[in-house]
All heavy atoms as TSV, in Angstrom:
chain	resi	resn	atom	element	x	y	z
A	1	GLY	N	N	-2.400	-10.266	-3.690
A	1	GLY	CA	C	-1.567	-9.229	-2.996
A	1	GLY	C	C	-1.323	-8.006	-3.850
A	1	GLY	O	O	-1.681	-8.018	-5.023
A	2	HIS	N	N	-0.676	-7.010	-3.285
A	2	HIS	CA	C	-0.368	-5.823	-4.002
A	2	HIS	C	C	1.040	-5.767	-4.564
A	2	HIS	O	O	1.337	-4.762	-5.233
A	2	HIS	CB	C	-0.566	-4.655	-3.072
A	2	HIS	CG	C	-1.907	-4.623	-2.360
A	2	HIS	ND1	N	-3.068	-4.466	-2.991
A	2	HIS	CD2	C	-2.185	-4.669	-1.010
A	2	HIS	CE1	C	-4.082	-4.463	-2.148
A	2	HIS	NE2	N	-3.581	-4.620	-0.932
A	3	GLY	N	N	1.804	-6.767	-4.301
A	3	GLY	CA	C	3.190	-6.739	-4.808
A	3	GLY	C	C	3.989	-7.950	-4.312
A	3	GLY	O	O	3.389	-8.869	-3.664
A	4	LEU	N	N	5.231	-7.962	-4.618
A	4	LEU	CA	C	6.083	-9.045	-4.173
A	4	LEU	C	C	6.894	-8.509	-3.000
A	4	LEU	O	O	7.460	-7.348	-3.083
A	4	LEU	CB	C	7.038	-9.482	-5.280
A	4	LEU	CG	C	6.326	-9.983	-6.535
A	4	LEU	CD1	C	7.410	-10.365	-7.587
A	4	LEU	CD2	C	5.542	-11.303	-6.160
A	5	LEU	N	N	7.090	-9.262	-1.996
A	5	LEU	CA	C	7.910	-8.875	-0.841
A	5	LEU	C	C	9.152	-9.753	-0.866
A	5	LEU	O	O	9.142	-10.934	-1.119
A	5	LEU	CB	C	7.182	-9.100	0.498
A	5	LEU	CG	C	5.981	-8.251	0.664
A	5	LEU	CD1	C	5.231	-8.572	2.058
A	5	LEU	CD2	C	6.293	-6.713	0.658
A	6	VAL	N	N	10.262	-9.125	-0.577
A	6	VAL	CA	C	11.515	-9.873	-0.403
A	6	VAL	C	C	12.160	-9.501	0.901
A	6	VAL	O	O	11.968	-8.362	1.373
A	6	VAL	CB	C	12.531	-9.622	-1.636
A	6	VAL	CG1	C	11.899	-10.153	-2.902
A	6	VAL	CG2	C	12.875	-8.179	-1.710
A	7	PRO	N	N	12.942	-10.358	1.483
A	7	PRO	CA	C	13.561	-10.072	2.804
A	7	PRO	C	C	14.635	-8.959	2.588
A	7	PRO	O	O	15.207	-8.853	1.486
A	7	PRO	CB	C	14.290	-11.370	3.215
A	7	PRO	CG	C	13.609	-12.420	2.340
A	7	PRO	CD	C	13.103	-11.761	1.140
A	8	PRO	N	N	14.785	-8.119	3.627
A	8	PRO	CA	C	15.839	-7.112	3.510
A	8	PRO	C	C	17.257	-7.749	3.416
A	8	PRO	O	O	17.436	-8.839	3.918
A	8	PRO	CB	C	15.711	-6.310	4.753
A	8	PRO	CG	C	14.983	-7.173	5.752
A	8	PRO	CD	C	14.183	-8.073	4.834
A	9	ASP	N	N	18.094	-7.072	2.756
A	9	ASP	CA	C	19.521	-7.589	2.656
A	9	ASP	C	C	19.621	-8.980	2.029
A	9	ASP	O	O	20.395	-9.773	2.529
A	9	ASP	CB	C	20.204	-7.578	4.054
A	9	ASP	CG	C	20.279	-6.191	4.630
A	9	ASP	OD1	O	20.526	-5.184	3.873
A	9	ASP	OD2	O	20.061	-6.022	5.837
A	10	ASP	N	N	18.761	-9.203	1.071
A	10	ASP	CA	C	18.792	-10.521	0.389
A	10	ASP	C	C	18.793	-10.301	-1.143
A	10	ASP	O	O	17.755	-10.428	-1.807
A	10	ASP	CB	C	17.581	-11.359	0.747
A	10	ASP	CG	C	17.629	-12.788	0.303
A	10	ASP	OD1	O	18.471	-13.098	-0.619
A	10	ASP	OD2	O	16.876	-13.649	0.841
A	11	PRO	N	N	19.959	-9.910	-1.700
A	11	PRO	CA	C	20.013	-9.627	-3.136
A	11	PRO	C	C	19.530	-10.758	-4.033
A	11	PRO	O	O	18.902	-10.492	-5.020
A	11	PRO	CB	C	21.551	-9.286	-3.378
A	11	PRO	CG	C	22.008	-8.827	-2.094
A	11	PRO	CD	C	21.241	-9.646	-1.024
A	12	PRO	N	N	19.847	-12.049	-3.693
A	12	PRO	CA	C	19.300	-13.150	-4.571
A	12	PRO	C	C	17.802	-13.157	-4.618
A	12	PRO	O	O	17.213	-13.390	-5.676
A	12	PRO	CB	C	19.939	-14.388	-3.977
A	12	PRO	CG	C	21.178	-13.955	-3.232
A	12	PRO	CD	C	20.799	-12.557	-2.718
A	13	ALA	N	N	17.154	-12.874	-3.468
A	13	ALA	CA	C	15.670	-12.858	-3.429
A	13	ALA	C	C	15.124	-11.734	-4.293
A	13	ALA	O	O	14.130	-11.844	-4.956
A	13	ALA	CB	C	15.164	-12.790	-2.029
A	14	LEU	N	N	15.811	-10.589	-4.158
A	14	LEU	CA	C	15.400	-9.390	-4.951
A	14	LEU	C	C	15.571	-9.667	-6.418
A	14	LEU	O	O	14.656	-9.460	-7.294
A	14	LEU	CB	C	16.192	-8.215	-4.635
A	14	LEU	CG	C	15.858	-6.947	-5.369
A	14	LEU	CD1	C	14.383	-6.515	-5.329
A	14	LEU	CD2	C	16.776	-5.788	-4.933
A	15	ALA	N	N	16.736	-10.353	-6.819
A	15	ALA	CA	C	16.869	-10.673	-8.199
A	15	ALA	C	C	15.845	-11.613	-8.717
A	15	ALA	O	O	15.361	-11.548	-9.868
A	15	ALA	CB	C	18.319	-11.254	-8.344
A	16	GLN	N	N	15.507	-12.586	-7.911
A	16	GLN	CA	C	14.494	-13.623	-8.283
A	16	GLN	C	C	13.090	-12.895	-8.527
A	16	GLN	O	O	12.438	-13.202	-9.454
A	16	GLN	CB	C	14.347	-14.665	-7.167
A	16	GLN	CG	C	13.381	-15.779	-7.573
A	16	GLN	CD	C	13.752	-16.469	-8.898
A	16	GLN	OE1	O	14.912	-16.791	-9.188
A	16	GLN	NE2	N	12.765	-16.708	-9.757
A	17	ALA	N	N	12.785	-11.917	-7.585
A	17	ALA	CA	C	11.523	-11.223	-7.762
A	17	ALA	C	C	11.507	-10.392	-9.039
A	17	ALA	O	O	10.516	-10.386	-9.776
A	17	ALA	CB	C	11.305	-10.326	-6.566
A	18	VAL	N	N	12.652	-9.750	-9.385
A	18	VAL	CA	C	12.735	-8.964	-10.651
A	18	VAL	C	C	12.582	-9.902	-11.822
A	18	VAL	O	O	11.839	-9.536	-12.778
A	18	VAL	CB	C	14.030	-8.195	-10.705
A	18	VAL	CG1	C	14.293	-7.555	-12.013
A	18	VAL	CG2	C	14.120	-7.087	-9.624
A	19	LEU	N	N	13.275	-11.066	-11.824
A	19	LEU	CA	C	13.144	-11.958	-12.904
A	19	LEU	C	C	11.685	-12.509	-13.081
A	19	LEU	O	O	11.253	-12.641	-14.151
A	19	LEU	CB	C	14.098	-13.181	-12.649
A	19	LEU	CG	C	15.574	-12.869	-12.829
A	19	LEU	CD1	C	16.440	-14.031	-12.468
A	19	LEU	CD2	C	15.930	-12.362	-14.225
A	20	GLU	N	N	11.020	-12.711	-11.943
A	20	GLU	CA	C	9.626	-13.135	-12.010
A	20	GLU	C	C	8.781	-12.105	-12.653
A	20	GLU	O	O	7.882	-12.403	-13.492
A	20	GLU	CB	C	9.088	-13.450	-10.632
A	20	GLU	CG	C	7.688	-13.921	-10.622
A	20	GLU	CD	C	7.160	-14.258	-9.172
A	20	GLU	OE1	O	7.978	-14.661	-8.363
A	20	GLU	OE2	O	5.954	-14.125	-8.975
A	21	VAL	N	N	8.959	-10.867	-12.313
A	21	VAL	CA	C	8.156	-9.719	-12.910
A	21	VAL	C	C	8.462	-9.612	-14.415
A	21	VAL	O	O	7.530	-9.482	-15.241
A	21	VAL	CB	C	8.500	-8.389	-12.202
A	21	VAL	CG1	C	7.959	-7.205	-13.023
A	21	VAL	CG2	C	7.944	-8.346	-10.794
A	22	LEU	N	N	9.688	-9.798	-14.796
A	22	LEU	CA	C	10.082	-9.662	-16.216
A	22	LEU	C	C	9.529	-10.931	-16.956
A	22	LEU	O	O	9.125	-10.727	-18.139
A	22	LEU	CB	C	11.582	-9.636	-16.346
A	22	LEU	CG	C	12.246	-8.316	-15.814
A	22	LEU	CD1	C	13.758	-8.423	-15.957
A	22	LEU	CD2	C	11.706	-7.120	-16.647
A	23	ALA	N	N	9.475	-12.043	-16.362
A	23	ALA	CA	C	8.959	-13.260	-17.045
A	23	ALA	C	C	7.498	-13.281	-17.115
A	23	ALA	O	O	6.946	-13.926	-18.061
A	23	ALA	CB	C	9.522	-14.517	-16.258
A	24	GLN	N	N	6.814	-12.633	-16.226
A	24	GLN	CA	C	5.328	-12.622	-16.134
A	24	GLN	C	C	4.784	-11.270	-16.004
A	24	GLN	O	O	4.305	-10.862	-14.899
A	24	GLN	CB	C	4.863	-13.509	-15.018
A	24	GLN	CG	C	5.313	-14.970	-15.115
A	24	GLN	CD	C	4.829	-15.876	-13.992
A	24	GLN	OE1	O	3.929	-15.400	-13.276
A	24	GLN	NE2	N	5.343	-17.030	-13.842
A	25	PRO	N	N	4.874	-10.468	-17.063
A	25	PRO	CA	C	4.414	-9.070	-16.935
A	25	PRO	C	C	2.947	-8.897	-16.710
A	25	PRO	O	O	2.569	-7.931	-16.006
A	25	PRO	CB	C	4.875	-8.391	-18.237
A	25	PRO	CG	C	5.031	-9.596	-19.201
A	25	PRO	CD	C	5.420	-10.721	-18.341
A	26	GLY	N	N	2.133	-9.854	-17.168
A	26	GLY	CA	C	0.664	-9.696	-16.907
A	26	GLY	C	C	0.303	-9.780	-15.481
A	26	GLY	O	O	-0.309	-8.795	-15.022
A	27	PRO	N	N	0.692	-10.789	-14.742
A	27	PRO	CA	C	0.429	-10.707	-13.286
A	27	PRO	C	C	1.013	-9.536	-12.545
A	27	PRO	O	O	0.477	-8.988	-11.636
A	27	PRO	CB	C	0.962	-12.059	-12.769
A	27	PRO	CG	C	0.931	-12.989	-13.978
A	27	PRO	CD	C	1.257	-12.051	-15.104
A	28	ALA	N	N	2.257	-9.163	-12.962
A	28	ALA	CA	C	2.906	-8.039	-12.337
A	28	ALA	C	C	2.089	-6.715	-12.599
A	28	ALA	O	O	1.933	-5.959	-11.621
A	28	ALA	CB	C	4.355	-7.868	-12.807
A	29	SER	N	N	1.610	-6.581	-13.759
A	29	SER	CA	C	0.741	-5.391	-14.032
A	29	SER	C	C	-0.529	-5.404	-13.245
A	29	SER	O	O	-0.934	-4.397	-12.712
A	29	SER	CB	C	0.412	-5.388	-15.517
A	29	SER	OG	O	-0.361	-4.253	-15.876
A	30	ALA	N	N	-1.088	-6.615	-13.049
A	30	ALA	CA	C	-2.362	-6.722	-12.261
A	30	ALA	C	C	-2.040	-6.362	-10.824
A	30	ALA	O	O	-2.812	-5.642	-10.106
A	30	ALA	CB	C	-2.917	-8.094	-12.401
A	31	ARG	N	N	-0.892	-6.832	-10.306
A	31	ARG	CA	C	-0.501	-6.493	-8.906
A	31	ARG	C	C	-0.316	-5.017	-8.724
A	31	ARG	O	O	-0.690	-4.328	-7.748
A	31	ARG	CB	C	0.770	-7.242	-8.494
A	31	ARG	CG	C	0.568	-8.645	-8.077
A	31	ARG	CD	C	1.804	-9.271	-7.488
A	31	ARG	NE	N	3.015	-9.147	-8.312
A	31	ARG	CZ	C	3.376	-10.088	-9.133
A	31	ARG	NH1	N	2.681	-11.183	-9.356
A	31	ARG	NH2	N	4.472	-9.956	-9.951
A	32	ALA	N	N	0.284	-4.424	-9.754
A	32	ALA	CA	C	0.604	-2.912	-9.705
A	32	ALA	C	C	-0.795	-2.174	-9.672
A	32	ALA	O	O	-0.900	-1.243	-8.885
A	32	ALA	CB	C	1.403	-2.528	-10.861
A	33	GLU	N	N	-1.723	-2.613	-10.443
A	33	GLU	CA	C	-3.021	-1.931	-10.457
A	33	GLU	C	C	-3.754	-2.051	-9.153
A	33	GLU	O	O	-4.312	-1.116	-8.646
A	33	GLU	CB	C	-3.873	-2.387	-11.680
A	33	GLU	CG	C	-5.181	-1.724	-11.755
A	33	GLU	CD	C	-5.128	-0.219	-11.955
A	33	GLU	OE1	O	-4.060	0.268	-12.563
A	33	GLU	OE2	O	-6.084	0.488	-11.535
A	34	ARG	N	N	-3.710	-3.312	-8.535
A	34	ARG	CA	C	-4.310	-3.491	-7.275
A	34	ARG	C	C	-3.635	-2.623	-6.214
A	34	ARG	O	O	-4.352	-2.070	-5.307
A	34	ARG	CB	C	-4.277	-4.955	-6.874
A	34	ARG	CG	C	-5.253	-5.874	-7.631
A	34	ARG	CD	C	-5.395	-7.237	-6.979
A	34	ARG	NE	N	-4.082	-7.983	-6.898
A	34	ARG	CZ	C	-3.566	-8.753	-7.780
A	34	ARG	NH1	N	-4.158	-8.871	-8.977
A	34	ARG	NH2	N	-2.368	-9.385	-7.590
A	35	GLY	N	N	-2.318	-2.570	-6.322
A	35	GLY	CA	C	-1.610	-1.671	-5.328
A	35	GLY	C	C	-1.977	-0.195	-5.444
A	35	GLY	O	O	-2.213	0.459	-4.463
A	36	ARG	N	N	-2.171	0.221	-6.692
A	36	ARG	CA	C	-2.511	1.608	-6.984
A	36	ARG	C	C	-3.960	1.896	-6.419
A	36	ARG	O	O	-4.177	2.849	-5.725
A	36	ARG	CB	C	-2.539	1.893	-8.484
A	36	ARG	CG	C	-2.965	3.296	-8.880
A	36	ARG	CD	C	-2.897	3.451	-10.404
A	36	ARG	NE	N	-3.370	4.723	-10.828
A	36	ARG	CZ	C	-4.544	5.164	-10.918
A	36	ARG	NH1	N	-5.568	4.330	-10.590
A	36	ARG	NH2	N	-4.908	6.371	-11.264
A	37	GLU	N	N	-4.875	0.965	-6.694
A	37	GLU	CA	C	-6.204	1.097	-6.205
A	37	GLU	C	C	-6.266	1.134	-4.675
A	37	GLU	O	O	-6.933	1.926	-4.036
A	37	GLU	CB	C	-7.072	-0.010	-6.659
A	37	GLU	CG	C	-7.344	0.134	-8.175
A	37	GLU	CD	C	-8.106	-1.138	-8.764
A	37	GLU	OE1	O	-8.279	-2.079	-7.998
A	37	GLU	OE2	O	-8.360	-1.107	-9.920
A	38	HIS	N	N	-5.481	0.262	-4.025
A	38	HIS	CA	C	-5.339	0.240	-2.539
A	38	HIS	C	C	-4.883	1.548	-1.974
A	38	HIS	O	O	-5.451	2.114	-1.008
A	38	HIS	CB	C	-4.517	-0.908	-2.139
A	38	HIS	CG	C	-4.199	-0.959	-0.663
A	38	HIS	ND1	N	-5.040	-1.407	0.229
A	38	HIS	CD2	C	-3.112	-0.497	0.036
A	38	HIS	CE1	C	-4.566	-1.323	1.447
A	38	HIS	NE2	N	-3.388	-0.774	1.357
A	39	VAL	N	N	-3.847	2.086	-2.579
A	39	VAL	CA	C	-3.226	3.392	-2.133
A	39	VAL	C	C	-4.306	4.495	-2.247
A	39	VAL	O	O	-4.528	5.292	-1.360
A	39	VAL	CB	C	-1.947	3.722	-2.802
A	39	VAL	CG1	C	-1.526	5.168	-2.513
A	39	VAL	CG2	C	-0.868	2.737	-2.347
A	40	LEU	N	N	-4.932	4.565	-3.428
A	40	LEU	CA	C	-5.923	5.573	-3.623
A	40	LEU	C	C	-7.090	5.508	-2.708
A	40	LEU	O	O	-7.649	6.487	-2.193
A	40	LEU	CB	C	-6.398	5.583	-5.114
A	40	LEU	CG	C	-5.351	6.025	-6.149
A	40	LEU	CD1	C	-5.925	5.824	-7.505
A	40	LEU	CD2	C	-4.904	7.405	-5.877
A	41	ARG	N	N	-7.499	4.237	-2.360
A	41	ARG	CA	C	-8.608	4.015	-1.483
A	41	ARG	C	C	-8.251	4.358	-0.072
A	41	ARG	O	O	-9.029	5.010	0.693
A	41	ARG	CB	C	-9.108	2.596	-1.641
A	41	ARG	CG	C	-10.384	2.222	-0.921
A	41	ARG	CD	C	-10.920	0.890	-1.288
A	41	ARG	NE	N	-9.852	-0.204	-1.178
A	41	ARG	CZ	C	-9.297	-0.820	-2.196
A	41	ARG	NH1	N	-9.616	-0.560	-3.368
A	41	ARG	NH2	N	-8.313	-1.761	-1.931
A	42	GLN	N	N	-7.091	3.838	0.429
A	42	GLN	CA	C	-6.729	4.025	1.769
A	42	GLN	C	C	-6.060	5.344	2.156
A	42	GLN	O	O	-6.045	5.729	3.361
A	42	GLN	CB	C	-5.738	2.864	2.178
A	42	GLN	CG	C	-6.341	1.529	2.074
A	42	GLN	CD	C	-7.539	1.297	3.017
A	42	GLN	OE1	O	-7.496	1.704	4.166
A	42	GLN	NE2	N	-8.576	0.675	2.557
A	43	HIS	N	N	-5.530	6.031	1.170
A	43	HIS	CA	C	-4.713	7.209	1.468
A	43	HIS	C	C	-5.240	8.428	0.718
A	43	HIS	O	O	-4.422	9.375	0.467
A	43	HIS	CB	C	-3.236	6.993	1.168
A	43	HIS	CG	C	-2.702	5.852	1.954
A	43	HIS	ND1	N	-2.435	5.849	3.305
A	43	HIS	CD2	C	-2.462	4.515	1.511
A	43	HIS	CE1	C	-2.041	4.645	3.670
A	43	HIS	NE2	N	-2.042	3.889	2.669
A	44	SER	N	N	-6.511	8.492	0.367
A	44	SER	CA	C	-7.102	9.645	-0.311
A	44	SER	C	C	-7.169	10.858	0.667
A	44	SER	O	O	-7.154	10.721	1.906
A	44	SER	CB	C	-8.458	9.311	-0.863
A	44	SER	OG	O	-9.409	9.225	0.200
A	45	VAL	N	N	-7.269	11.994	0.063
A	45	VAL	CA	C	-7.354	13.220	0.844
A	45	VAL	C	C	-8.619	13.206	1.707
A	45	VAL	O	O	-8.644	13.549	2.883
A	45	VAL	CB	C	-7.310	14.499	-0.086
A	45	VAL	CG1	C	-7.674	15.765	0.753
A	45	VAL	CG2	C	-5.982	14.639	-0.736
A	46	ASP	N	N	-9.757	12.743	1.098
A	46	ASP	CA	C	-11.048	12.625	1.822
A	46	ASP	C	C	-10.895	11.720	3.065
A	46	ASP	O	O	-11.407	12.053	4.141
A	46	ASP	CB	C	-12.114	12.217	0.904
A	46	ASP	CG	C	-12.563	13.234	-0.112
A	46	ASP	OD1	O	-12.235	14.448	0.158
A	46	ASP	OD2	O	-13.117	12.921	-1.103
A	47	ARG	N	N	-10.249	10.569	2.840
A	47	ARG	CA	C	-10.095	9.638	3.962
A	47	ARG	C	C	-9.212	10.241	5.077
A	47	ARG	O	O	-9.496	10.164	6.249
A	47	ARG	CB	C	-9.542	8.335	3.537
A	47	ARG	CG	C	-9.496	7.285	4.606
A	47	ARG	CD	C	-9.119	5.925	4.120
A	47	ARG	NE	N	-9.208	4.915	5.109
A	47	ARG	CZ	C	-8.372	4.730	6.072
A	47	ARG	NH1	N	-7.313	5.502	6.232
A	47	ARG	NH2	N	-8.586	3.723	7.008
A	48	LEU	N	N	-8.105	10.962	4.660
A	48	LEU	CA	C	-7.298	11.557	5.630
A	48	LEU	C	C	-8.013	12.682	6.442
A	48	LEU	O	O	-7.950	12.703	7.640
A	48	LEU	CB	C	-6.066	12.169	4.898
A	48	LEU	CG	C	-5.094	12.971	5.781
A	48	LEU	CD1	C	-4.446	12.046	6.878
A	48	LEU	CD2	C	-3.992	13.536	4.932
A	49	LEU	N	N	-8.752	13.514	5.763
A	49	LEU	CA	C	-9.503	14.560	6.433
A	49	LEU	C	C	-10.558	13.889	7.405
A	49	LEU	O	O	-10.820	14.453	8.486
A	49	LEU	CB	C	-10.177	15.489	5.407
A	49	LEU	CG	C	-9.188	16.325	4.587
A	49	LEU	CD1	C	-9.977	17.088	3.564
A	49	LEU	CD2	C	-8.417	17.271	5.439
A	50	GLY	N	N	-11.180	12.843	6.950
A	50	GLY	CA	C	-12.138	12.233	7.814
A	50	GLY	C	C	-11.510	11.623	9.054
A	50	GLY	O	O	-12.055	11.731	10.172
A	51	ALA	N	N	-10.326	11.075	8.903
A	51	ALA	CA	C	-9.594	10.531	10.067
A	51	ALA	C	C	-9.213	11.638	11.036
A	51	ALA	O	O	-9.271	11.481	12.277
A	51	ALA	CB	C	-8.390	9.703	9.577
A	52	ILE	N	N	-8.675	12.755	10.505
A	52	ILE	CA	C	-8.310	13.845	11.294
A	52	ILE	C	C	-9.531	14.393	12.073
A	52	ILE	O	O	-9.464	14.699	13.257
A	52	ILE	CB	C	-7.613	14.939	10.477
A	52	ILE	CG1	C	-6.223	14.428	10.021
A	52	ILE	CG2	C	-7.443	16.223	11.311
A	52	ILE	CD1	C	-5.564	15.259	8.990
A	53	ASP	N	N	-10.606	14.577	11.362
A	53	ASP	CA	C	-11.932	15.060	11.972
A	53	ASP	C	C	-12.313	14.107	13.156
A	53	ASP	O	O	-12.667	14.572	14.210
A	53	ASP	CB	C	-13.003	15.184	10.903
A	53	ASP	CG	C	-14.248	15.744	11.481
A	53	ASP	OD1	O	-14.246	16.868	11.997
A	53	ASP	OD2	O	-15.305	15.033	11.503
A	54	ALA	N	N	-12.306	12.821	12.824
A	54	ALA	CA	C	-12.666	11.790	13.883
A	54	ALA	C	C	-11.736	11.886	15.071
A	54	ALA	O	O	-12.194	11.844	16.220
A	54	ALA	CB	C	-12.657	10.412	13.304
A	55	LEU	N	N	-10.455	12.128	14.911
A	55	LEU	CA	C	-9.559	12.255	16.009
A	55	LEU	C	C	-9.817	13.483	16.831
A	55	LEU	O	O	-9.896	13.449	18.036
A	55	LEU	CB	C	-8.098	12.310	15.474
A	55	LEU	CG	C	-7.000	12.529	16.484
A	55	LEU	CD1	C	-6.986	11.435	17.468
A	55	LEU	CD2	C	-5.642	12.641	15.765
A	56	TYR	N	N	-10.002	14.631	16.122
A	56	TYR	CA	C	-10.292	15.813	16.862
A	56	TYR	C	C	-11.603	15.722	17.675
A	56	TYR	O	O	-11.701	16.124	18.873
A	56	TYR	CB	C	-10.418	17.039	15.903
A	56	TYR	CG	C	-9.120	17.612	15.444
A	56	TYR	CD1	C	-9.021	18.033	14.177
A	56	TYR	CD2	C	-8.034	17.609	16.279
A	56	TYR	CE1	C	-7.789	18.603	13.635
A	56	TYR	CE2	C	-6.778	18.140	15.799
A	56	TYR	CZ	C	-6.747	18.612	14.544
A	56	TYR	OH	O	-5.522	19.152	14.105
A	57	ARG	N	N	-12.628	15.051	17.107
A	57	ARG	CA	C	-13.894	14.869	17.809
A	57	ARG	C	C	-13.680	13.962	19.019
A	57	ARG	O	O	-14.259	14.228	20.101
A	57	ARG	CB	C	-14.981	14.342	16.874
A	57	ARG	CG	C	-15.434	15.363	15.880
A	57	ARG	CD	C	-16.436	14.715	14.858
A	57	ARG	NE	N	-16.747	15.576	13.825
A	57	ARG	CZ	C	-17.678	16.573	13.842
A	57	ARG	NH1	N	-18.406	16.713	14.977
A	57	ARG	NH2	N	-17.852	17.372	12.840
A	58	GLU	N	N	-12.921	12.930	18.833
A	58	GLU	CA	C	-12.584	12.050	19.952
A	58	GLU	C	C	-11.848	12.799	21.106
A	58	GLU	O	O	-12.156	12.696	22.298
A	58	GLU	CB	C	-11.812	10.903	19.500
A	58	GLU	CG	C	-11.431	9.901	20.628
A	58	GLU	CD	C	-10.532	8.759	20.131
A	58	GLU	OE1	O	-10.496	8.427	18.937
A	58	GLU	OE2	O	-9.847	8.167	21.022
A	59	LEU	N	N	-10.844	13.563	20.737
A	59	LEU	CA	C	-10.081	14.307	21.734
A	59	LEU	C	C	-10.960	15.383	22.430
A	59	LEU	O	O	-10.846	15.627	23.564
A	59	LEU	CB	C	-8.851	14.930	21.130
A	59	LEU	CG	C	-7.831	13.955	20.596
A	59	LEU	CD1	C	-6.707	14.673	19.825
A	59	LEU	CD2	C	-7.225	13.106	21.701
A	60	GLN	N	N	-11.776	15.968	21.645
A	60	GLN	CA	C	-12.730	17.003	22.141
A	60	GLN	C	C	-13.671	16.348	23.208
A	60	GLN	O	O	-13.944	16.911	24.256
A	60	GLN	CB	C	-13.516	17.642	21.077
A	60	GLN	CG	C	-14.377	18.826	21.555
A	60	GLN	CD	C	-15.115	19.504	20.366
A	60	GLN	OE1	O	-15.340	18.859	19.399
A	60	GLN	NE2	N	-15.480	20.693	20.548
A	61	GLY	N	N	-14.125	15.167	22.910
A	61	GLY	CA	C	-15.027	14.484	23.804
A	61	GLY	C	C	-14.303	14.098	25.069
A	61	GLY	O	O	-14.887	14.064	26.229
A	62	ARG	N	N	-13.068	13.757	25.044
A	62	ARG	CA	C	-12.324	13.461	26.236
A	62	ARG	C	C	-12.038	14.620	27.154
A	62	ARG	O	O	-11.979	14.537	28.361
A	62	ARG	CB	C	-10.966	12.769	25.891
A	62	ARG	CG	C	-11.043	11.467	25.327
A	62	ARG	CD	C	-9.703	10.887	25.069
A	62	ARG	NE	N	-9.726	9.619	24.363
A	62	ARG	CZ	C	-8.699	8.992	23.886
A	62	ARG	NH1	N	-7.504	9.446	24.085
A	62	ARG	NH2	N	-8.799	7.798	23.273
A	63	ALA	N	N	-11.941	15.818	26.480
A	63	ALA	CA	C	-11.671	17.048	27.267
A	63	ALA	C	C	-12.896	17.573	27.933
A	63	ALA	O	O	-12.727	18.339	28.876
A	63	ALA	CB	C	-11.082	18.116	26.292
A	64	ALA	N	N	-14.047	17.153	27.464
A	64	ALA	CA	C	-15.274	17.713	28.000
A	64	ALA	C	C	-15.654	17.159	29.340
A	64	ALA	O	O	-15.226	16.203	29.829
A	64	ALA	CB	C	-16.436	17.485	27.040
């Protein structure tokens, strides 16, 4: 995974997740790097422009 998820409004779960990260910095660092790579891959400017271009082409095809 890309990180740790905790339920909303659950301070004990959040505290446990923080303690886990502090106790095991190696796996936490690896998760952070995977998350960074995922964001860069999925949300790059080139990908966004490609998605917008595809949307415009699809809408243009519907209007024709």
